[in-house]
N, C-alpha and C positions, 0 to 999 in steps of 0.2 A: 694567691690564696689569702683569704682574710683569716685573721687569728683573733679569737674572742677571749677576753680576760674579764673576770667578774669584778665590778666596782660598786654596785648598789643593788638593793632589792627591797621590795615591800609586798604587801598582800592586798587583794581587793576582792569584791564579790560582784560577779558579772552574770548577765543572762541575755544580753543582746548581741547577736552574732555580728550584724552589720556595723554597729557602733564600735565594737571591739576591733574589728578588722581595719576599718577606715581610720580610727583614731590612732592606733598603734603604728600603722603604716605611715601616715602623714607626720606623726610625732618623730618617728625615727628619721624620716627624710629631712625634716626641717632642722633638727638638732644634730644631725650627722652622728647618730649613735645607733647601736643595734639593741633592739628590745626583744627579749626572749620571754614568752609567757608559758607557764607550765600549768595545765589543769587537766582533770580527768586522767587520761593516759596519752596525751598528745602535746607536742611542742609546737608553738607558733613563733616564728621568727619574723619580725618586722611586718606583722599582719598576715603572713602566709603560713599555711600548714607545712611543717617540715619535721622529719625524723620521728614518725609515729612510733610510740613504744609498743602499740598493739601490732597484730599481724596484718592489719589492713594495709595493703600496699599503696592505696590512693585515697586517703580519708577526705571526706567532703567538708570543707571549711564551714559550709552553711549548716551542717548537722552537729557541730561540736557543742553547741550550747542549748540543747533542748531544755535543760533545767538549770537552775541557778547552782553554780559550783564555785568553790574557792579557786582563786587564781594567784599564782606567784609571778611577780614581775621582776625580771633581771635586766639591768641596763649595762651595756658594755661599750667600750671604745672600739672603733674600727681601726685595725692596724694592718697596713700593707707594706709598701716599700718605705724606706726610712724617711724620705722627704714628705711623701703624702701622709705618712703616719703622723709626722710632726704638725703638718698643716691641719689635718682633720682633728687631731687632739686639741690643738690650740683653739680651733674654731668651736669645738664642742664645749671646752671649758671657759670660753670667753665670758659668759655671764653666770654660769652655775656649775656646780659640781655634779658628778653623775648621781650621787645620792639625791641631790635636789631634783635632778631630772626624773628619777624614779618616783619621788614623792609627787612631782607635778603630774606625771602620767597617771598615777593612782588617783589623784584628785580629779583629773579629767574623766577617768572611768567612773568615779563615784557620782559625778553629776550627769552621767550619760543616761540613756534610756534604761528602764528596768525590765523590759521584757522583749520577746521576739517581735511583738507587734508595735513596739515603741509606744506602749500605752503609758499614760501619765499616772503617777502614784505619788504618795507623800514624799515631799522633798524634791520633786521634779517639776515644779511650776516655774513660770518665768519670774514671778516675784521672789520665790526662794532662790532662784538662780542668781539674780542680781544681788541678793543679800550675801550669797556665798562668794561672789566675785569681790564685792566690797570688803568683806571680812578677810578673804584669802590674800588679796593684794594690799591689805593695810591702808585702805582708802577711807575717806569720810563722806563720800557721795558717789553714787553711781546711778546710771539710767540707761534704759533701752528705749529708743525713739524710732518708731516706724511711721513716718508721716502719712503714707498713702492709706493706711488703715487706722489712723488716729490712735495708735498704740503708744502709751508712755508708761513704763514701769520704772519707778524710782525707789531708791532706798538711801537714807542718810543716817549717819550716826548722831548721837546726842551732841557731839561737839560741833555739829553744823546746824546753824539756825535755819528755820524753814524759809524765811524771807531771803536769806543769802543763797540757799540752794535753788530756790525758784528763779532768782535773778540770774544766777550763773547759767542755769540751763536755758533760760529764755534768751540770754544774750549770745551764748556760744553754740547752741545746737545747730542752727542753720549754717553758719560759716564752717563749722567742723564737718558737717555732712557734705558740703561742697568740697572741702579739702580732701576727705577720704575718697570721694568719687573721682577726683582728679588724680590722686596718688594711686588708687587701686590697692592700697595696703594700709596698715595702721599708721596713724599720725601721733607722734610723741612730742609734747611741748614741756620741756623742763626748764623754763625760764620764769622769772618773777613777773607776775601780772598784778599791777596795783589795783585793778578793778575787781579782781577775784581773789579771795583769801586762799584758795587752793592754787598753788603755783605750778604744780605738776599735773598735767592733763594727758590722758591716753584715750584716743578715739579710734575705734575699730569698725570697719564697714560690716554691715549685716547683708549678706547676699541672698537675693530672692531666687525663685524658681527659674527665672530667665537669665540667671548668672549676672544680674546687674545689682548695684548697690541700692537697696530699698530702705535702709535704715542705719542706725548708729548705736554702738555700745560705747558709752563714755564713762570714764571714772576719774575722780579727782583725789589727789593727795595733798595734805597740808604742806605749806612751804618748808616746814622744818623736817619733813620726812625725807626718805631717800628718793632720788629721782627714779623714774620708770626705766627699767632696763630692757634690752633687746629680748631677753628671755621672757619677761612679763608680757611684752607686746605679742610675742609668738604664742604664748599661752592664751592670751585674750582672743587671738585669732581663732584658736580651736573652739573657744566658748561661743564665738559668734555663730559658728555652724550649728551648735545646739539650739541657739536662740531662733534660728530660722524655722526649725521644726516645731518649736513650742508656740510661736505666735499664732499660727492659724488655728490651733486647738483651744487655746485658753482665753481668747479675747473676743469680744463682740465687735464685729467689723465696723459698725456704724458709730461706735463711741470710743473704742479702744480700751474699754474697761474690762476687767476679768469677768468671767461667768460666775454663776453661783457655785458650781462645783469647784472651780479654781479657788474661789474665796474659802470654801470649806477646807480644802487641802492646805491652804496657807495657814489657816487658824490651827489646824491639827499639827502641822509642823512646828509652828511657833510654840504651842503649848507643850509639845513633847520635848522641845529643846530647852524650855524654861527650867531653871534650877529650883524655883520656888514651887509650892504646891498650888492650892486653890487661890488664885489671885483675881479679884473682881475686875471686870471690864464692862463695856456697854456695847450694844448693837443698836445702830440707828437706821431705821428704814425711812426712806424719803420717796414721796410720790408726787408727781406733777399734777396739780389740780386742773380739772377741766381740759385735759389734753384732748379728749375726744371732740370737744367743741372747736379747738384749734384745728384739728384735722378736718372737721366737717366744714368750717367756715373759711379757713385760710389755705387748706390743702395739706396733703401729707408731707410735702417738702418743708413747709413751715413747721409742722410738728417735729420732723426729723432735726431741723435746725435747733429747735428748742431743747430736744433731748440731748443733742450734742453740746449745747451750751451748758446745761446742767452738769453733764458728765465732765466738762472741763473744770467746773468749780470743784469737783471732787478729786481732781488731780493736782490742784494747786496748793498754795500755802494754808488754805482753810483746813486741810487734812493734817492732823497733828503727827508728830514723829511716831513711827511705828504703826500708824493707822492704815487700814486696808479698805479698799472700796471695790464695789462690783456692780454691774448692770444686771438686774434680775430679769426684767422683761418690760417692754413698752416704756412707760415713764416711771418705772419703779427701780430704785437703787438701794444699796445697803452699804453701811459703813461699820467696820469693826474698830472699836476704840479701846485699845488695851490701857490698863491703869487709869481708866476714866470712870468716875462715879457719876451719879445722877446729875448733879449740878453742872459738872464739866460737860456732860453730853448735851444738856439743855443749852448751855452757852454755845456749843458748836452748832447745834440745830438752828439757833437764832441767827448766828452768823451766816449760815447757808441760806436762810430765808431772806435776809437782807440782801445778800449777793444775788439771789434769784430774782428778787423784786426789781433789780436794776436791769434785768434782761427784758427784751420786748419781742413779741412775735409780730413782725411787720409784714405788711403786704401793701405796697405802694406807700401812701402817706399815713395809712391807718396803723394803729398799734394797740395792743391789749396788755394789761398788766399781767405779770407772771407771779404765781404763788405756789409754794410747795407745802405739803403737810408732812409732818415728821412723827414717827413713833419710836420710842426708846424702851429698851429692856436690858436688864442686867444679865450677865452670864459669867461663869467661872471656868469651867473645863471645856475642852474641845468637844466632849460628849454632850455638852449642854448647847452647842451651837445651833442645831436645828430647832430645838424648843425655843431658844432665845430669839432666833430669827422669826419664828412663828408668832411669838409674843409681840415683837416689835412691829410686825405687819398688822396684827390686830390693833395695836395702839395707833398705828398710822391710819387705819380705816376709821377708828373712832374719832381721830382728829379731823378727818374729812367730813364725817357726819355731824360733828359739832361746830362746823363753820368754815373749815378749810383754812389754810395759811397759818396753822398753829402746830404746836408740839404737844404730844401727850406721852406720859410715862406709863408703862404697863403696871397696873396694880391689881393684886388679887382680891382687893376689897371693892373694886369697881364692878358693879353688877352687869353693866352692859359689856364690858370687856370679858368678864368671866363667862357670860352667855355665849359670846363668839368663840372664846377659847374652848368651852365645853362642846360647842358644835363641831369644832375641828377635831377634838378627841373622839366624839361620837362617829364622825365620818371615818376616822381611822379604824375604830372598832367595827363599824359596819363592813368595811372592805376586808378586814381580817376575818370577820364572821362568814362572809361569802366565800372565802378561800378555804377555811378550815372547818372540817366536819365537827359537829357537836356544839358549835357556838349558837346556832339557831335551831329551834325545835318547833315542830308542827303540832298544834292542838286542834281539837274539833269540838263544835257545839251542835247538838242535834236540832233539827227543824222538823216538827211533826204536824200532822193534821189536827185541827181542833175537834174533829169528829171521832177521835179515838184510834185504836189500833187497827191494823190491817191494811191501811192505805200506804201510798208511797211516802217516804221521808228522805231527808237529806242531812248532810253535815256541812256546816260552814267551816272552812279551813282557816284557822287563826295562827298567827305567828307569835312565838315567844322566844326570848333569848335565854341562854343558859342560866343567867343570874336573875331572871325575872319570872321563871316558871313557878317558883315556890309561891309567889304572890298571885299567880294566875292572871297576870295583866299583860297587855300588849307592851312591847318595848317602845314607848312613845318617843324616847330620845333618838333611837335609831331610825324610826319611821320618819321623824321630822328631819333628821339629817339627810335621809334619802330624798325627801321631797325638795329640800333646799339645794341639793347638789346634783339634781338630775340623775338620780340613781334608782328611781322607782321602777323603770323597766327591768333593770338587772335584778332587783329584789323580786319583782313579779315572776320572772323566769325561774329564779331559784325555788320559789314556793311551788310553782307549777311542776317543775321537774321532780322535786322530792315528793310532792303529793301523789303524782301519777305513779312514781316508782313504788311507793308504799301500797297504793290501791291495787296495783297490778297483781299483787300476791293474793288478793281477796276478790279477784274479778268475778268468779262464779257466785260468791255470796252477794256481792253488790247487785249483780244482774237479777238474781233470784228474788232479792228483797226490794228491787226497784229503788235502791238508795242512790241518790245523786250527790255529787260533790259540788259545793258552791265555793268558787275560788275568786278572791278579789283581784282585779286588775286596775291599773291606773291609766289615765288618759294617754300618757306617752307610749304605753304598750300598744294601744289600739291605733295609734297613728304611725306605728312602725310598719313599713311596707312588707317586711318579711315575717311579721308576727303570725299571720294566718297560716302560712305554709309550715313554719316551725312547729306551731301548736298541732296542726293536723298530722304531721309526720310523727310527733311524739305520741299522740293519742292512738294513731293507727298501729304503731309498734307495740303499744300496750294491749291492743285488742279490746279496749273498753269501748262501749257504744257511745258515740258523741252525745246522745240525748241524756246520758248520765253526768254530763259536765255542764255546769252553769257558771257563767262568769258574772260576777257582781261589779258594777261600776257605780261609784258614788255620784250623786246628782250633780255636785259642783264640778266634778270632772267631766260629766256628760255634757254640761252646758258649754264647757270650753273646748270640746272636741267635735265640733260639727263635721269635720273632715273624717271622723271615725265612723260615720254612719254607713259608708260603703263597706268598711271592714266588718262591721257588725252584721250587715245584711249578707255578706259572703259567708260568714261563719254560721249564721242561722240557716242558710241554704244547705250547709254541710251537716246540719242536725244539732248544732250546739244551741244552748239556751242562754238568755241574758236576764239579769235581774237589776233593777234600779234601786240602789241602796240609799238609806237615809232620806227617803222621799218625804217631801213636805217642808223642808227647811231651806231649799234653794230659792233663787230669785225667779226662775222660770220653770217651775215644776210642771205646769200643764203643757207648756210648749215642749219640754223635754220628753214627757210621757207620750205625747202624740207624734213626735218626730222620730223616735227610735223604736225599732222592732223588739220590744222587751216582752218577756213571758211572765215575770214576777215583779211586783212592787213591794219593797220592804219599807213599812211605815216606820218612821224614825221613832226611836225609843222615848224621846221627850214628850210625845203625845200619848204613849202607852203607860208609862210608869205611874202617872197620876190620873188615869182615866176614871177611877172610882170616885174621885173627889173634885175633879175639874170638868165642868160641863163643856167648856170650850174644847178641851182635848177630846172628849167623847164625840162632839160634833165633827171635829176634824177627821177622826177615824171613820165615822159613819160616812162622811162625804167621799173619802178616799176609797172605801169599800164599794160605794155606789158607782163611782167613776170606773173602778176596775171591772165591775160586772158589765157595765155598758161597753167597755173596750175589750172584754173577754181576756182580762189580765188577772191572774191570781194575786192574792195579797198575803203578805207575811208580816206579823206584828213582832217587832223586836222588844226586848226588855219585859217579857211576860214573867214577872217575878214570883207570882204565887197562883194558887188555884182560883182565887176569886177573880183576879184579872183575866185569867184564861177563860173562865166561864162568861165574863162580860164580853170578851172578844168574840166568843162563839155566838152570843146573842146578837152582836152587831154584824155577823156574817163574815168575819175574817176567815180565810182559808187555812192558814198555817200560823203557828206560833213558835217563838224561839226565846229562850231566856232561862234564868235560874229555876223558874217554876217547872220547866221541862227537864233540864239537865245542866249541870255546871260544865264548863269547858274542861276537857281532859285530853290526855295524849292521844294523838290521832291513831297511833298503833294500838293503844288500848281500846279505842272506839271500834276499830276494825275487828279486833278479836271478840268483841261483844255485839256483833251484828244481830244477835237474837234477842237483844234487850227489848222489853215491852215498850210500846208507845204510851203516851198519856191517854 
């Protein structure tokens, strides 16, 4: 019978069942100790459930840690017969006391996974792990090298020069990898090496899914420090198992650099661990110039080689101590430079550009010069990281537009950068507005017959934002952001859904008054193969007659969507109507009018607002009216600002008018409630 006697204890916070069980079991076996963990109301001895305090006779080990709970760790010696007791005790105490074993186990559990799904969170990235190892083992340099997926995560203390660390890793990684593959276990070198300032070296194999050595965990201690012990080697062996799980999640396989999410976690952990408050650093965004040309002319393999070459530069001595790098996408990379101000960041960018210029994209005997554009932005707190990265990316795009192969610093006084930055903010506002009710509001402006009351009339549905409705103007910034970021179709559908939802409540009044709704749609909506079916299902569910729904397409969009003619014809066959908006200002007005089955032509307001004083505008309106009559297409004059303009439009034969002379835009709900309002 074994007898347990308490020698050491500590506390930890755990929530991963598998990591807890495997780590405690292997730790107890390697160190020949017994580990008893107490949490909730269950005891776990050496990784297995034992002696439940609850009445459950057979508790399931996999159900013990559904939520994060405090855990107490007790480490005991194993005592059996006198001789084996002495042997086991001496073996267990060879390198460390039991108190140290308890602290080591607690540290292993601390760097373990944080959840049942082994999801990554703050403090559990590979970069953070190597920093933890270097600090815990009292080293001045550490690295994880996985050659087959180009992964190299390094961390050095300030006592180790960048050139020295790069030289040591370059010289020793390959032979040490061969050594651990042959040995199948950690390799410890505790002898003086004249070529390397760190005389104590510990190399541990990283085992892959096929149970073969795929990489290496290597740490260096200064020659004046204590040699590596057996206990440290065994502890590092536990760490290598954690590395195996992290590599596949955190790194881009083609370059070996961390992903953006990994970089963000690293920054967050660094900032939370820093003792000082707001300390300025820099973010550098780097983009390979003309990468698409390399792919098109030299092939994607050449492009991949170029990307890998740039990635290697970001892992070498050009990266300052404490610097972090990541591969964002394609040819875009990011560097986080702590304690580095503008001039220092510019110097680093210039060094990277010189190094990149030395690379060549070769195919046979041909080669092309390589250049990279850099953008730099300052940031202080981890919460500023996303904004800082966005600013650095904007500065990088500015550098490319201003000639490529240069570095630009983000400045809030630079109008071009501010414009791009504002566009990004507007895009974010637009996405939030589409998700949250109350951010976007529907207005309506009446369209009436020039011949007075009694005839059919309509409402053009207009979009307003919550902060622009007071001025009664369209949210031009949001509309521009939608157009530049391919979100017009999403915005169109939002307007359509909300307009039909409001109109359904007044279906009887709309039908009785023959009042139609005129809704703007962009070219991308009409080229969407599912647009017709979605719209028709929506209208049918509202029980509104299709003939009361008119879709307005701007002429410039109509010119660019020849493929939409089939969609428009199909919708016309279902009873819907179409209007050509802003007619007269496009390049192919006549061709557009004759090629699309439209029912209304809306004369652009630039010809209407000065019709009383500009003979050319009057002649243009007269010509459009005549053309409309010949094609049996009704005409609508926009910007009818007063009674005099409306009277002149009547004399010219315009069918409908719209503008402040008829009615100012107002809330669509209010317009629906006032359907009995008189016409002009």
